[in-house]
OpenMM code with the backbone's topology and positions (N, CA, C; nanometers):
from openmm import Vec3, app, unit

residues = "MET HIS LYS PHE ARG PRO ALA VAL VAL ALA LEU LEU LEU ALA VAL VAL VAL VAL PRO GLY LEU VAL VAL ALA ALA SER SER GLN PRO VAL HIS SER ILE TRP SER LYS LYS GLY GLY SER VAL ILE ILE LYS ARG ASP LEU PHE ALA PRO ILE LEU ASN SER SER VAL VAL SER TRP GLN GLU GLY ALA GLY PRO ALA PHE ALA ASN ALA LYS ILE THR VAL ASN THR ASN GLY THR ALA THR VAL LEU GLU LEU ASN LEU VAL THR LEU GLN GLY SER PRO THR ASP ASP LEU VAL GLU GLY LEU TRP ASP VAL THR LEU ASP GLY VAL LEU VAL CYS HIS GLU CYS GLU GLY TYR ALA LYS GLY LEU SER ASN PRO VAL GLY SER PRO TYR ASN ILE ASP VAL ASP LYS SER PHE TYR ARG LEU ASP GLY ILE ILE THR ALA ARG PHE ASP TYR".split()
positions = [
    Vec3(-1.8959, 3.9563, 3.8614),
    Vec3(-1.8678, 3.8190, 3.8294),
    Vec3(-1.7174, 3.8017, 3.8139),
    Vec3(-1.6648, 3.6926, 3.8675),
    Vec3(-1.5217, 3.6677, 3.8622),
    Vec3(-1.4839, 3.5984, 3.7324),
    Vec3(-1.3703, 3.6382, 3.6783),
    Vec3(-1.3161, 3.5688, 3.5619),
    Vec3(-1.2030, 3.4804, 3.6118),
    Vec3(-1.2083, 3.3518, 3.5753),
    Vec3(-1.1023, 3.2606, 3.6149),
    Vec3(-0.9907, 3.2643, 3.5113),
    Vec3(-0.8711, 3.2641, 3.5606),
    Vec3(-0.7559, 3.2572, 3.4718),
    Vec3(-0.7453, 3.1155, 3.4155),
    Vec3(-0.6954, 3.0999, 3.2919),
    Vec3(-0.6821, 2.9667, 3.2318),
    Vec3(-0.6017, 2.8703, 3.3183),
    Vec3(-0.4994, 2.9183, 3.3852),
    Vec3(-0.4170, 2.8308, 3.4697),
    Vec3(-0.4977, 2.7773, 3.5875),
    Vec3(-0.5852, 2.8624, 3.6442),
    Vec3(-0.6681, 2.8200, 3.7572),
    Vec3(-0.7690, 2.7157, 3.7106),
    Vec3(-0.8292, 2.7364, 3.5949),
    Vec3(-0.9253, 2.6414, 3.5396),
    Vec3(-0.8563, 2.5075, 3.5135),
    Vec3(-0.7377, 2.5113, 3.4552),
    Vec3(-0.6637, 2.3882, 3.4279),
    Vec3(-0.6300, 2.3154, 3.5566),
    Vec3(-0.5909, 2.3898, 3.6595),
    Vec3(-0.5589, 2.3279, 3.7884),
    Vec3(-0.6827, 2.2632, 3.8492),
    Vec3(-0.7960, 2.3307, 3.8433),
    Vec3(-0.9199, 2.2726, 3.8957),
    Vec3(-0.9572, 2.1453, 3.8209),
    Vec3(-0.9452, 2.1474, 3.6897),
    Vec3(-0.9747, 2.0271, 3.6116),
    Vec3(-0.8796, 1.9135, 3.6493),
    Vec3(-0.7538, 1.9445, 3.6663),
    Vec3(-0.6554, 1.8418, 3.7013),
    Vec3(-0.6853, 1.7808, 3.8368),
    Vec3(-0.7272, 1.8632, 3.9323),
    Vec3(-0.7529, 1.8141, 4.0676),
    Vec3(-0.8844, 1.7371, 4.0748),
    Vec3(-0.9867, 1.7810, 4.0017),
    Vec3(-1.1188, 1.7207, 4.0126),
    Vec3(-1.1410, 1.6078, 3.9123),
    Vec3(-1.1065, 1.6265, 3.7866),
    Vec3(-1.1410, 1.5316, 3.6808),
    Vec3(-1.0383, 1.4203, 3.6659),
    Vec3(-0.9120, 1.4522, 3.6596),
    Vec3(-0.8087, 1.3521, 3.6299),
    Vec3(-0.8052, 1.2384, 3.7311),
    Vec3(-0.8108, 1.2629, 3.8625),
    Vec3(-0.8106, 1.1483, 3.9543),
    Vec3(-0.9269, 1.0521, 3.9294),
    Vec3(-1.0447, 1.1045, 3.8933),
    Vec3(-1.1583, 1.0179, 3.8622),
    Vec3(-1.1326, 0.9321, 3.7402),
    Vec3(-1.0666, 0.9888, 3.6398),
    Vec3(-1.0335, 0.9116, 3.5207),
    Vec3(-0.9320, 0.8034, 3.5520),
    Vec3(-0.8340, 0.8348, 3.6336),
    Vec3(-0.7317, 0.7366, 3.6697),
    Vec3(-0.7937, 0.6219, 3.7478),
    Vec3(-0.8807, 0.6525, 3.8426),
    Vec3(-0.9463, 0.5472, 3.9198),
    Vec3(-1.0327, 0.4614, 3.8290),
    Vec3(-1.1085, 0.5243, 3.7379),
    Vec3(-1.1953, 0.4479, 3.6480),
    Vec3(-1.1131, 0.3585, 3.5564),
    Vec3(-1.0035, 0.4104, 3.5041),
    Vec3(-0.9218, 0.3327, 3.4114),
    Vec3(-0.8512, 0.2172, 3.4808),
    Vec3(-0.8083, 0.2373, 3.6032),
    Vec3(-0.7297, 0.1353, 3.6707),
    Vec3(-0.8156, 0.0303, 3.7410),
    Vec3(-0.9485, 0.0428, 3.7337),
    Vec3(-1.0336, -0.0532, 3.8025),
    Vec3(-1.0466, -0.1853, 3.7258),
    Vec3(-1.0041, -0.1891, 3.6008),
    Vec3(-1.0109, -0.3120, 3.5219),
    Vec3(-0.8874, -0.3987, 3.5483),
    Vec3(-0.9050, -0.5303, 3.5517),
    Vec3(-0.7909, -0.6194, 3.5753),
    Vec3(-0.6836, -0.6089, 3.4659),
    Vec3(-0.5604, -0.6279, 3.5079),
    Vec3(-0.4445, -0.6250, 3.4184),
    Vec3(-0.3777, -0.7620, 3.4235),
    Vec3(-0.3321, -0.8106, 3.3081),
    Vec3(-0.2719, -0.9436, 3.2989),
    Vec3(-0.1454, -0.9384, 3.2142),
    Vec3(-0.0591, -1.0353, 3.2352),
    Vec3(0.0593, -1.0512, 3.1520),
    Vec3(0.0990, -1.1978, 3.1540),
    Vec3(0.1235, -1.2532, 3.0356),
    Vec3(0.1750, -1.3906, 3.0273),
    Vec3(0.3056, -1.3886, 2.9491),
    Vec3(0.3935, -1.4817, 2.9850),
    Vec3(0.5208, -1.4967, 2.9159),
    Vec3(0.5364, -1.6419, 2.8757),
    Vec3(0.6115, -1.6627, 2.7683),
    Vec3(0.6372, -1.7995, 2.7251),
    Vec3(0.7789, -1.8137, 2.6729),
    Vec3(0.8415, -1.9193, 2.7134),
    Vec3(0.9718, -1.9602, 2.6606),
    Vec3(0.9595, -2.0968, 2.5946),
    Vec3(0.8366, -2.1513, 2.5907),
    Vec3(0.8120, -2.2827, 2.5314),
    Vec3(0.7132, -2.2700, 2.4175),
    Vec3(0.7455, -2.3334, 2.3075),
    Vec3(0.6528, -2.3344, 2.1954),
    Vec3(0.6126, -2.4763, 2.1637),
    Vec3(0.4868, -2.4957, 2.1361),
    Vec3(0.4403, -2.6282, 2.0964),
    Vec3(0.4536, -2.6480, 1.9472),
    Vec3(0.4041, -2.5493, 1.8709),
    Vec3(0.4141, -2.5567, 1.7252),
    Vec3(0.4017, -2.4168, 1.6660),
    Vec3(0.4487, -2.4054, 1.5422),
    Vec3(0.4451, -2.2789, 1.4701),
    Vec3(0.3974, -2.3068, 1.3284),
    Vec3(0.3117, -2.2199, 1.2790),
    Vec3(0.2693, -2.2288, 1.1396),
    Vec3(0.3209, -2.1043, 1.0680),
    Vec3(0.3928, -2.1266, 0.9591),
    Vec3(0.4411, -2.0186, 0.8739),
    Vec3(0.3932, -2.0483, 0.7327),
    Vec3(0.3109, -1.9602, 0.6810),
    Vec3(0.2532, -1.9774, 0.5462),
    Vec3(0.1869, -2.1140, 0.5321),
    Vec3(0.1153, -2.1522, 0.6364),
    Vec3(0.0386, -2.2770, 0.6446),
    Vec3(0.1241, -2.4034, 0.6574),
    Vec3(0.2569, -2.3901, 0.6712),
    Vec3(0.3444, -2.5053, 0.6961),
    Vec3(0.3732, -2.5151, 0.8454),
    Vec3(0.3709, -2.6361, 0.8980),
    Vec3(0.3881, -2.6607, 1.0410),
    Vec3(0.5352, -2.6858, 1.0745),
    Vec3(0.5824, -2.6201, 1.1833),
    Vec3(0.7198, -2.6364, 1.2304),
    Vec3(0.7217, -2.6508, 1.3813),
    Vec3(0.8258, -2.7132, 1.4321),
    Vec3(0.8507, -2.7166, 1.5768),
    Vec3(0.9488, -2.6038, 1.6081),
    Vec3(0.9170, -2.5186, 1.7033),
    Vec3(1.0070, -2.4068, 1.7330),
    Vec3(1.1356, -2.4529, 1.8025),
    Vec3(1.2461, -2.3871, 1.7653),
    Vec3(1.3734, -2.4084, 1.8336),
    Vec3(1.3806, -2.3152, 1.9545),
    Vec3(1.3415, -2.1895, 1.9341),
    Vec3(1.3375, -2.0875, 2.0397),
    Vec3(1.2042, -2.0151, 2.0335),
    Vec3(1.1518, -1.9789, 2.1495),
    Vec3(1.0291, -1.9007, 2.1573),
    Vec3(1.0438, -1.8027, 2.2720),
    Vec3(1.0285, -1.6770, 2.2424),
    Vec3(1.0214, -1.5726, 2.3446),
    Vec3(0.8987, -1.4896, 2.3119),
    Vec3(0.7987, -1.4961, 2.3978),
    Vec3(0.6770, -1.4207, 2.3694),
    Vec3(0.6170, -1.3661, 2.4972),
    Vec3(0.5449, -1.2550, 2.4809),
    Vec3(0.4767, -1.1905, 2.5929),
    Vec3(0.3482, -1.1263, 2.5403),
    Vec3(0.2448, -1.1355, 2.6217),
    Vec3(0.1210, -1.0625, 2.5962),
    Vec3(0.0853, -0.9948, 2.7280),
    Vec3(0.0671, -0.8632, 2.7239),
    Vec3(0.0278, -0.7858, 2.8422),
    Vec3(-0.0926, -0.7009, 2.8033),
    Vec3(-0.1953, -0.7011, 2.8865),
    Vec3(-0.3174, -0.6295, 2.8496),
    Vec3(-0.3998, -0.5960, 2.9715),
    Vec3(-0.4865, -0.4953, 2.9522),
    Vec3(-0.5842, -0.4577, 3.0536),
    Vec3(-0.7221, -0.4847, 2.9960),
    Vec3(-0.8041, -0.5528, 3.0730),
    Vec3(-0.9396, -0.5821, 3.0273),
    Vec3(-1.0164, -0.4520, 3.0042),
    Vec3(-1.1148, -0.4579, 2.9165),
    Vec3(-1.1959, -0.3402, 2.8861),
    Vec3(-1.1404, -0.2672, 2.7657),
    Vec3(-1.1021, -0.1434, 2.7851),
    Vec3(-1.0557, -0.0603, 2.6736),
    Vec3(-0.9067, -0.0755, 2.6433),
    Vec3(-0.8373, -0.1617, 2.7140),
    Vec3(-0.6936, -0.1776, 2.6917),
    Vec3(-0.6179, -0.0889, 2.7883),
    Vec3(-0.4925, -0.0665, 2.7624),
    Vec3(-0.4119, -0.0972, 2.6446),
    Vec3(-0.3686, -0.2437, 2.6390),
    Vec3(-0.2983, -0.2776, 2.5296),
    Vec3(-0.2461, -0.4131, 2.5144),
    Vec3(-0.1144, -0.4088, 2.4376),
    Vec3(-0.0282, -0.5043, 2.4704),
    Vec3(0.1006, -0.5211, 2.4024),
    Vec3(0.1212, -0.6702, 2.3803),
    Vec3(0.1674, -0.7053, 2.2624),
    Vec3(0.2001, -0.8460, 2.2364),
    Vec3(0.3161, -0.8535, 2.1386),
    Vec3(0.4098, -0.9430, 2.1682),
    Vec3(0.5232, -0.9678, 2.0804),
    Vec3(0.5652, -1.1127, 2.0976),
    Vec3(0.5884, -1.1777, 1.9866),
    Vec3(0.6406, -1.3148, 1.9891),
    Vec3(0.7530, -1.3236, 1.8874),
    Vec3(0.8650, -1.3781, 1.9305),
    Vec3(0.9799, -1.3990, 1.8420),
    Vec3(1.0153, -1.5461, 1.8501),
    Vec3(0.9979, -1.6153, 1.7374),
    Vec3(1.0126, -1.7602, 1.7344),
    Vec3(1.1135, -1.7975, 1.6264),
    Vec3(1.2047, -1.8879, 1.6598),
    Vec3(1.3003, -1.9393, 1.5623),
    Vec3(1.2634, -2.0833, 1.5304),
    Vec3(1.2555, -2.1140, 1.4021),
    Vec3(1.2257, -2.2502, 1.3578),
    Vec3(1.3322, -2.2936, 1.2577),
    Vec3(1.3416, -2.4232, 1.2388),
    Vec3(1.4337, -2.4803, 1.1418),
    Vec3(1.3553, -2.5111, 1.0149),
    Vec3(1.3841, -2.4378, 0.9075),
    Vec3(1.3177, -2.4624, 0.7796),
    Vec3(1.4200, -2.5179, 0.6818),
    Vec3(1.4160, -2.6484, 0.6607),
    Vec3(1.5083, -2.7154, 0.5677),
    Vec3(1.6547, -2.6887, 0.6008),
    Vec3(1.6894, -2.6964, 0.7299),
    Vec3(1.8274, -2.6779, 0.7719),
    Vec3(1.8683, -2.5332, 0.7933),
    Vec3(1.7761, -2.4394, 0.7726),
    Vec3(1.8052, -2.2973, 0.7905),
    Vec3(1.7189, -2.2422, 0.9030),
    Vec3(1.7815, -2.1673, 0.9928),
    Vec3(1.7060, -2.1024, 1.1000),
    Vec3(1.6284, -1.9843, 1.0429),
    Vec3(1.4984, -1.9828, 1.0677),
    Vec3(1.4104, -1.8745, 1.0233),
    Vec3(1.3468, -1.8129, 1.1469),
    Vec3(1.3461, -1.6797, 1.1518),
    Vec3(1.2891, -1.6095, 1.2665),
    Vec3(1.1565, -1.5461, 1.2259),
    Vec3(1.0510, -1.5872, 1.2949),
    Vec3(0.9165, -1.5322, 1.2769),
    Vec3(0.8897, -1.4388, 1.3940),
    Vec3(0.8427, -1.3183, 1.3650),
    Vec3(0.8071, -1.2257, 1.4712),
    Vec3(0.6652, -1.1754, 1.4486),
    Vec3(0.5842, -1.1807, 1.5547),
    Vec3(0.4449, -1.1370, 1.5523),
    Vec3(0.4312, -1.0195, 1.6488),
    Vec3(0.3850, -0.9045, 1.5996),
    Vec3(0.3725, -0.7835, 1.6821),
    Vec3(0.2326, -0.7257, 1.6718),
    Vec3(0.1657, -0.7107, 1.7845),
    Vec3(0.0367, -0.6425, 1.7874),
    Vec3(0.0626, -0.4933, 1.7674),
    Vec3(0.0003, -0.4339, 1.6638),
    Vec3(0.0223, -0.2915, 1.6367),
    Vec3(-0.1006, -0.2060, 1.6662),
    Vec3(-0.2199, -0.2646, 1.6567),
    Vec3(-0.3430, -0.1908, 1.6849),
    Vec3(-0.4415, -0.2829, 1.7545),
    Vec3(-0.4917, -0.2381, 1.8670),
    Vec3(-0.5923, -0.3129, 1.9413),
    Vec3(-0.7278, -0.2931, 1.8759),
    Vec3(-0.8054, -0.4021, 1.8629),
    Vec3(-0.9417, -0.3943, 1.8117),
    Vec3(-1.0351, -0.4538, 1.9158),
    Vec3(-1.1456, -0.3881, 1.9387),
    Vec3(-1.2403, -0.4378, 2.0378),
    Vec3(-1.1873, -0.4179, 2.1786),
    Vec3(-1.2510, -0.4852, 2.2712),
    Vec3(-1.2148, -0.4752, 2.4122),
    Vec3(-1.1539, -0.6064, 2.4599),
    Vec3(-1.0302, -0.6033, 2.5085),
    Vec3(-0.9683, -0.7262, 2.5582),
    Vec3(-1.0475, -0.7852, 2.6749),
    Vec3(-1.0528, -0.9172, 2.6802),
    Vec3(-1.1140, -0.9878, 2.7927),
    Vec3(-1.0026, -1.0541, 2.8725),
    Vec3(-1.0384, -1.1353, 2.9696),
    Vec3(-0.9357, -1.2067, 3.0458),
    Vec3(-0.8669, -1.3128, 2.9612),
    Vec3(-0.9273, -1.3518, 2.8473),
    Vec3(-0.8770, -1.4634, 2.7677),
    Vec3(-0.8415, -1.4285, 2.6232),
    Vec3(-0.8808, -1.3111, 2.5744),
    Vec3(-0.8689, -1.2807, 2.4316),
    Vec3(-0.8274, -1.1360, 2.4075),
    Vec3(-0.7277, -1.1182, 2.3198),
    Vec3(-0.6862, -0.9863, 2.2720),
    Vec3(-0.6892, -0.9920, 2.1196),
    Vec3(-0.7697, -0.9053, 2.0581),
    Vec3(-0.7820, -0.9024, 1.9122),
    Vec3(-0.7229, -0.7726, 1.8588),
    Vec3(-0.6700, -0.7806, 1.7357),
    Vec3(-0.6162, -0.6589, 1.6777),
    Vec3(-0.5514, -0.6810, 1.5435),
    Vec3(-0.4761, -0.5798, 1.5021),
    Vec3(-0.4001, -0.5854, 1.3781),
    Vec3(-0.2541, -0.6112, 1.4135),
    Vec3(-0.1921, -0.6992, 1.3379),
    Vec3(-0.0573, -0.7459, 1.3685),
    Vec3(0.0351, -0.7234, 1.2495),
    Vec3(0.1608, -0.6963, 1.2800),
    Vec3(0.2664, -0.6988, 1.1794),
    Vec3(0.3421, -0.8295, 1.1969),
    Vec3(0.3760, -0.8913, 1.0843),
    Vec3(0.4486, -1.0180, 1.0856),
    Vec3(0.5760, -0.9996, 1.0041),
    Vec3(0.6895, -1.0401, 1.0625),
    Vec3(0.8155, -1.0373, 0.9882),
    Vec3(0.8747, -1.1775, 0.9849),
    Vec3(0.9411, -1.2073, 0.8741),
    Vec3(1.0192, -1.3299, 0.8583),
    Vec3(1.1621, -1.2871, 0.8314),
    Vec3(1.2522, -1.3255, 0.9199),
    Vec3(1.3932, -1.2856, 0.9091),
    Vec3(1.4074, -1.1350, 0.8892),
    Vec3(1.3246, -1.0591, 0.9608),
    Vec3(1.3331, -0.9138, 0.9575),
    Vec3(1.2612, -0.8464, 0.8422),
    Vec3(1.2014, -0.9227, 0.7525),
    Vec3(1.1301, -0.8663, 0.6376),
    Vec3(0.9796, -0.8684, 0.6665),
    Vec3(0.9165, -0.7528, 0.6561),
    Vec3(0.7727, -0.7435, 0.6794),
    Vec3(0.6982, -0.8206, 0.5707),
    Vec3(0.6216, -0.9223, 0.6129),
    Vec3(0.5481, -1.0054, 0.5169),
    Vec3(0.3966, -0.9911, 0.5308),
    Vec3(0.3532, -0.9307, 0.6388),
    Vec3(0.2091, -0.9116, 0.6604),
    Vec3(0.1937, -0.7860, 0.7458),
    Vec3(0.1357, -0.6808, 0.6889),
    Vec3(0.1237, -0.5524, 0.7575),
    Vec3(-0.0201, -0.5304, 0.8017),
    Vec3(-0.0374, -0.5074, 0.9314),
    Vec3(-0.1689, -0.4821, 0.9907),
    Vec3(-0.2705, -0.5893, 0.9516),
    Vec3(-0.2315, -0.7139, 0.9695),
    Vec3(-0.3191, -0.8275, 0.9405),
    Vec3(-0.4017, -0.8608, 1.0645),
    Vec3(-0.5256, -0.8993, 1.0433),
    Vec3(-0.6130, -0.9328, 1.1559),
    Vec3(-0.5633, -1.0576, 1.2268),
    Vec3(-0.5773, -1.0544, 1.3583),
    Vec3(-0.5371, -1.1700, 1.4364),
    Vec3(-0.5783, -1.1558, 1.5811),
    Vec3(-0.5371, -1.2532, 1.6596),
    Vec3(-0.5733, -1.2530, 1.8007),
    Vec3(-0.4747, -1.3376, 1.8804),
    Vec3(-0.4767, -1.3127, 2.0092),
    Vec3(-0.4098, -1.3994, 2.1061),
    Vec3(-0.5204, -1.4513, 2.1963),
    Vec3(-0.5253, -1.5832, 2.2180),
    Vec3(-0.6316, -1.6387, 2.3021),
    Vec3(-0.5767, -1.7532, 2.3877),
    Vec3(-0.6572, -1.7949, 2.4820),
    Vec3(-0.6113, -1.8926, 2.5810),
    Vec3(-0.5296, -1.8237, 2.6882),
    Vec3(-0.5462, -1.6916, 2.6972),
    Vec3(-0.4622, -1.6108, 2.7850),
    Vec3(-0.4973, -1.6241, 2.9334),
    Vec3(-0.6150, -1.6755, 2.9622),
    Vec3(-0.6547, -1.6921, 3.1030),
    Vec3(-0.6062, -1.8245, 3.1606),
    Vec3(-0.5460, -1.9071, 3.0770),
    Vec3(-0.4990, -2.0385, 3.1226),
    Vec3(-0.3865, -2.0250, 3.2253),
    Vec3(-0.3724, -2.1236, 3.3135),
    Vec3(-0.2645, -2.1192, 3.4127),
    Vec3(-0.1288, -2.1553, 3.3514),
    Vec3(-0.0238, -2.1292, 3.4263),
    Vec3(0.1122, -2.1656, 3.3849),
    Vec3(0.1159, -2.3149, 3.3524),
    Vec3(0.1832, -2.3479, 3.2431),
    Vec3(0.1925, -2.4862, 3.1977),
    Vec3(0.0869, -2.5233, 3.0953),
    Vec3(-0.0038, -2.4305, 3.0674),
    Vec3(-0.1138, -2.4566, 2.9735),
    Vec3(-0.0888, -2.3852, 2.8407),
    Vec3(-0.1613, -2.4277, 2.7361),
    Vec3(-0.1418, -2.3671, 2.6038),
    Vec3(-0.2122, -2.2330, 2.5875),
    Vec3(-0.1602, -2.1556, 2.4953),
    Vec3(-0.2225, -2.0330, 2.4460),
    Vec3(-0.1819, -2.0242, 2.2991),
    Vec3(-0.2440, -1.9344, 2.2235),
    Vec3(-0.1978, -1.9180, 2.0858),
    Vec3(-0.2130, -1.7758, 2.0369),
    Vec3(-0.1291, -1.7454, 1.9394),
    Vec3(-0.1376, -1.6208, 1.8647),
    Vec3(-0.1621, -1.6617, 1.7203),
    Vec3(-0.2707, -1.6129, 1.6632),
    Vec3(-0.3130, -1.6518, 1.5287),
    Vec3(-0.3286, -1.5256, 1.4446),
    Vec3(-0.2565, -1.5184, 1.3332),
    Vec3(-0.2606, -1.4001, 1.2470),
    Vec3(-0.2934, -1.4432, 1.1041),
    Vec3(-0.3762, -1.3647, 1.0398),
    Vec3(-0.4136, -1.3853, 0.8996),
    Vec3(-0.4763, -1.5233, 0.8787),
    Vec3(-0.5745, -1.5546, 0.9639),
    Vec3(-0.6508, -1.6802, 0.9548),
    Vec3(-0.5595, -1.8025, 0.9522),
    Vec3(-0.4703, -1.8095, 1.0482),
    Vec3(-0.3753, -1.9205, 1.0683),
    Vec3(-0.2682, -1.9307, 0.9598),
    Vec3(-0.2484, -1.8242, 0.8823),
    Vec3(-0.1361, -1.8245, 0.7886),
    Vec3(-0.0056, -1.8173, 0.8675),
    Vec3(-0.0128, -1.7458, 0.9823),
    Vec3(0.0979, -1.7391, 1.0786),
    Vec3(0.0375, -1.7682, 1.2157),
    Vec3(0.0972, -1.8616, 1.2885),
    Vec3(0.0385, -1.9007, 1.4172),
    Vec3(0.1455, -1.9564, 1.5098),
    Vec3(0.1335, -1.9200, 1.6357),
    Vec3(0.2166, -1.9766, 1.7420),
    Vec3(0.1249, -2.0452, 1.8411),
    Vec3(0.1504, -2.1713, 1.8679),
    Vec3(0.0855, -2.2423, 1.9777),
    Vec3(0.1942, -2.2611, 2.0826),
    Vec3(0.1840, -2.1854, 2.1891),
    Vec3(0.2873, -2.1884, 2.2921),
    Vec3(0.2344, -2.2399, 2.4241),
    Vec3(0.3243, -2.2477, 2.5202),
    Vec3(0.2914, -2.2894, 2.6559),
    Vec3(0.3227, -2.1727, 2.7490),
    Vec3(0.2290, -2.1354, 2.8332),
    Vec3(0.2501, -2.0265, 2.9280),
    Vec3(0.3520, -2.0726, 3.0326),
    Vec3(0.4631, -1.9983, 3.0434),
    Vec3(0.5659, -2.0346, 3.1418),
    Vec3(0.5666, -1.9421, 3.2632),
    Vec3(0.4991, -1.8278, 3.2531),
    Vec3(0.4858, -1.7365, 3.3684),
    Vec3(0.3668, -1.6464, 3.3431),
    Vec3(0.3085, -1.5973, 3.4508),
    Vec3(0.1980, -1.5016, 3.4372),
    Vec3(0.1950, -1.4106, 3.5587),
    Vec3(0.1343, -1.2943, 3.5402),
    Vec3(0.1165, -1.1982, 3.6484),
    Vec3(-0.0172, -1.1313, 3.6275),
    Vec3(-0.1022, -1.1328, 3.7269),
    Vec3(-0.2357, -1.0742, 3.7186),
    Vec3(-0.2586, -0.9845, 3.8398),
    Vec3(-0.3231, -0.8718, 3.8173),
    Vec3(-0.3629, -0.7862, 3.9302),
    Vec3(-0.4838, -0.7037, 3.8945),
] * unit.nanometer
topology = app.Topology()
chain = topology.addChain("A")
for resn in residues:
    res = topology.addResidue(resn, chain)
    for name in ("N", "CA", "C"):
        topology.addAtom(name, app.Element.getBySymbol(name[0]), res)
């Protein structure tokens, strides 16, 4: 009986198993939306009109992965305040329209909500349509307009 060397076994696994995993993983659709327009922002349940909005959500349907970041500047009583929403952990399986997970929220660089539940939805909408990122049951929320998208 032949004994296989560990390097030979690893090479066989790499040639036979890994390509199948790559094909299976890449068969799910991938999407990305960008926004430079904001409709409204909620910070601690107060409504503001954004001065600047730069946001992106990129995800693969099924098991993920997913990335989301939104950086929004609003005028709060004459002072510019920067709200940032970052997806840190994906929960569930992303669809063409919804990404759920745990988010970190910062205000002017200070972490105010760590791993808070939230979602991004309306992601399947066409350019010029609304989408939103909602964290901590609308305690922090961005209602934006999709300005670009890429799907494959």
